C-alpha positions as CSV (number, residue, x, y, z in Angstrom):
1,X,132.8,206.5,256.3
2,X,131.8,203.3,254.7
3,X,128.3,202.0,254.5
4,X,128.9,199.3,257.1
5,X,130.4,201.9,259.5
6,X,127.5,204.2,259.1
7,X,125.0,201.3,259.7
8,X,127.0,200.2,262.8
9,X,127.1,203.8,264.1
10,X,123.4,204.3,263.7
11,X,122.7,201.0,265.4
12,X,125.0,201.8,268.3
13,X,123.3,205.2,268.6
14,X,119.9,203.6,268.7
15,X,121.0,201.1,271.4
16,X,122.6,203.9,273.5
17,X,119.5,206.1,273.1
18,X,117.2,203.2,274.1
19,X,119.2,202.5,277.3
20,X,119.3,206.2,278.3
21,X,115.5,206.6,278.2
22,X,114.3,206.3,281.7
23,X,111.8,203.6,282.7
24,X,112.4,201.4,279.7
25,X,112.4,197.7,280.2
26,X,114.9,195.5,278.6
27,X,112.3,194.3,276.1
28,X,111.3,197.9,275.2
29,X,114.9,198.9,274.6
30,X,115.5,195.8,272.4
31,X,112.3,196.6,270.4
32,X,113.4,200.2,269.9
33,X,116.8,199.1,268.9
34,X,115.4,196.6,266.4
35,X,113.1,199.2,264.9
36,X,116.1,201.5,264.5
37,X,118.1,198.7,262.9
38,X,115.3,197.9,260.5
39,X,115.0,201.5,259.5
40,X,118.8,201.7,259.0
41,X,118.7,198.6,256.8
42,X,115.9,200.0,254.8
43,X,117.8,203.2,254.2
44,X,120.9,201.3,253.3
45,X,119.0,199.2,250.7
46,X,117.8,202.3,249.1
47,X,121.3,203.7,248.9
48,X,122.6,200.4,247.5
49,X,119.8,200.5,244.8
50,X,120.8,204.1,243.9
51,X,124.4,203.2,243.7
52,X,123.7,200.2,241.5
53,X,121.5,202.3,239.2
54,X,124.2,205.0,238.9
55,X,126.9,202.4,238.2
56,X,124.7,200.9,235.4
57,X,124.2,204.4,233.9
58,X,127.9,205.1,234.1
59,X,128.8,201.8,232.4
60,X,126.3,202.5,229.7
61,X,127.7,206.0,229.0
62,X,131.3,204.7,229.1
63,X,130.6,201.9,226.6
64,X,129.4,204.4,223.9
């Protein structure tokens, strides 16, 4: 799966999970979904940084 698909899947799962929880108001569900989205974006930025670092290392090795 691509990074965008993973992020979308995680966000969708958070939204579905928030709506399933009984007694949640619409505002609570939105807040929970936003927290899940923020966490997913944070994880994605970490993965992007690692990918960029590995790409730089690979380019450096290949240029020798």
